[in-house]
C-alpha positions as CSV (number, residue, x, y, z in Angstrom):
1,X,-3.4,-7.6,14.7
2,X,-5.6,-7.5,17.9
3,X,-9.0,-9.0,17.5
4,X,-10.8,-5.7,18.3
5,X,-8.9,-4.0,15.4
6,X,-9.9,-6.8,13.0
7,X,-13.5,-6.5,14.1
8,X,-13.5,-2.7,13.8
9,X,-12.1,-3.1,10.3
10,X,-14.7,-5.6,9.3
11,X,-17.5,-3.5,10.7
12,X,-16.1,-0.4,9.1
13,X,-15.8,-2.0,5.7
14,X,-19.3,-3.3,5.9
15,X,-20.7,0.1,6.8
16,X,-18.6,1.7,4.1
17,X,-20.1,-0.6,1.5
18,X,-23.6,-0.1,2.9
19,X,-23.6,3.7,2.9
20,X,-21.2,4.5,0.1
21,X,-23.2,5.3,-3.1
22,X,-20.5,5.7,-5.6
23,X,-18.4,2.8,-7.0
24,X,-14.6,3.6,-6.6
25,X,-11.7,2.4,-8.8
26,X,-10.4,0.3,-5.9
27,X,-13.7,-1.6,-5.9
28,X,-13.1,-2.4,-9.6
29,X,-9.5,-3.6,-8.9
30,X,-10.7,-5.8,-6.0
31,X,-13.4,-7.3,-8.3
32,X,-10.8,-8.1,-11.0
33,X,-8.5,-9.5,-8.3
34,X,-11.2,-11.9,-7.1
35,X,-11.8,-13.0,-10.7
36,X,-8.1,-13.8,-11.1
37,X,-7.9,-15.9,-8.0
38,X,-11.2,-17.7,-8.8
39,X,-10.1,-18.5,-12.3
40,X,-6.4,-19.4,-12.0
41,X,-5.2,-22.6,-13.7
42,X,-2.2,-24.7,-12.6
43,X,-0.1,-27.2,-14.4
44,X,2.7,-29.3,-12.9
45,X,5.2,-26.5,-13.5
46,X,3.3,-23.3,-14.0
47,X,0.3,-21.3,-12.8
48,X,-1.7,-19.1,-15.2
49,X,-4.1,-16.4,-14.6
50,X,-6.8,-15.2,-17.0
51,X,-5.8,-12.4,-19.3
52,X,-9.1,-11.0,-20.5
53,X,-11.6,-9.2,-18.2
54,X,-15.0,-7.8,-19.0
55,X,-16.4,-5.6,-16.3
56,X,-20.0,-4.6,-16.4
57,X,-20.8,-1.6,-14.2
58,X,-24.1,-0.3,-12.9
59,X,-25.4,2.2,-15.5
60,X,-25.0,5.3,-13.1
61,X,-21.5,4.3,-12.2
62,X,-20.5,3.7,-15.8
63,X,-21.8,7.2,-16.8
64,X,-20.0,8.8,-13.9
65,X,-16.7,7.1,-14.5
66,X,-16.8,7.1,-18.3
67,X,-14.5,10.2,-18.6
68,X,-11.8,8.6,-16.6
69,X,-12.2,4.9,-17.6
70,X,-9.1,4.9,-19.8
71,X,-7.0,6.0,-16.8
72,X,-8.7,3.5,-14.5
73,X,-8.0,0.8,-17.1
74,X,-4.4,1.7,-17.4
75,X,-4.0,1.7,-13.6
76,X,-5.8,-1.6,-13.0
77,X,-3.8,-3.3,-15.7
78,X,-0.5,-2.0,-14.3
79,X,-1.5,-3.1,-10.8
80,X,-2.8,-6.4,-12.1
81,X,0.6,-7.2,-13.7
82,X,2.3,-6.7,-10.3
83,X,-0.4,-8.6,-8.4
84,X,-0.3,-11.7,-10.6
85,X,3.5,-11.7,-10.4
86,X,3.3,-11.5,-6.7
87,X,0.9,-14.5,-6.7
88,X,3.3,-16.5,-8.9
89,X,0.8,-16.4,-11.8
90,X,1.6,-15.8,-15.5
91,X,-1.1,-14.1,-17.5
92,X,-2.2,-16.5,-20.3
93,X,-1.6,-13.7,-22.9
94,X,-1.6,-10.0,-23.2
95,X,-3.8,-8.5,-20.5
96,X,-7.1,-6.8,-21.7
97,X,-9.8,-5.0,-19.8
98,X,-13.1,-3.8,-21.0
99,X,-15.8,-1.8,-19.2
100,X,-19.4,-1.7,-20.3
101,X,-22.7,-0.6,-18.7
102,X,-24.9,-3.3,-17.3
103,X,-28.6,-3.0,-16.7
104,X,-30.1,-3.8,-13.3
105,X,-26.6,-4.2,-11.6
106,X,-26.0,-3.0,-8.0
107,X,-22.3,-3.9,-8.1
108,X,-19.7,-4.6,-10.8
109,X,-19.8,-8.0,-12.5
110,X,-16.5,-9.4,-13.8
111,X,-16.1,-12.1,-16.4
112,X,-12.6,-13.5,-16.7
113,X,-11.3,-15.5,-19.6
114,X,-8.1,-16.9,-21.1
115,X,-7.1,-15.8,-24.6
116,X,-8.8,-18.0,-27.1
117,X,-11.9,-18.8,-25.1
118,X,-15.4,-17.7,-26.0
119,X,-15.2,-14.3,-24.2
120,X,-14.2,-11.8,-26.8
121,X,-13.5,-8.2,-26.0
122,X,-14.7,-6.2,-28.9
123,X,-14.9,-2.4,-29.1
124,X,-18.4,-1.2,-29.6
125,X,-20.3,2.0,-29.0
126,X,-20.6,1.4,-25.2
127,X,-17.5,-0.6,-24.5
128,X,-13.9,0.5,-23.9
129,X,-11.1,-1.9,-24.5
130,X,-7.5,-1.6,-23.4
131,X,-4.7,-4.0,-24.4
């Protein structure tokens, strides 16, 4: 790709982030993707990715997206399965994704965990869980 095109894309993405007020599902998928790559574990013969994800959203975005969160969860989990396969990663267990509102957040915060670690996804009044 020509340098000018890459520069245009970089500037366009930066401006898009700067001026876009509403969090989009693709932003959530990208945040989960970064968490997978940051937390992958490798052995001599295999590579594992985390299987549990807790995503805290800014309060306003959570309220706006709440009616469609089950659909977003399903889509992200389906995409995540394909992404991990393409990266040569096996999920450590059944994939799970939970969204909850977070106070004082400007962007989503993703916590990734491997099944059996401290992070536990429990259904509560303000949390949606999909397995």
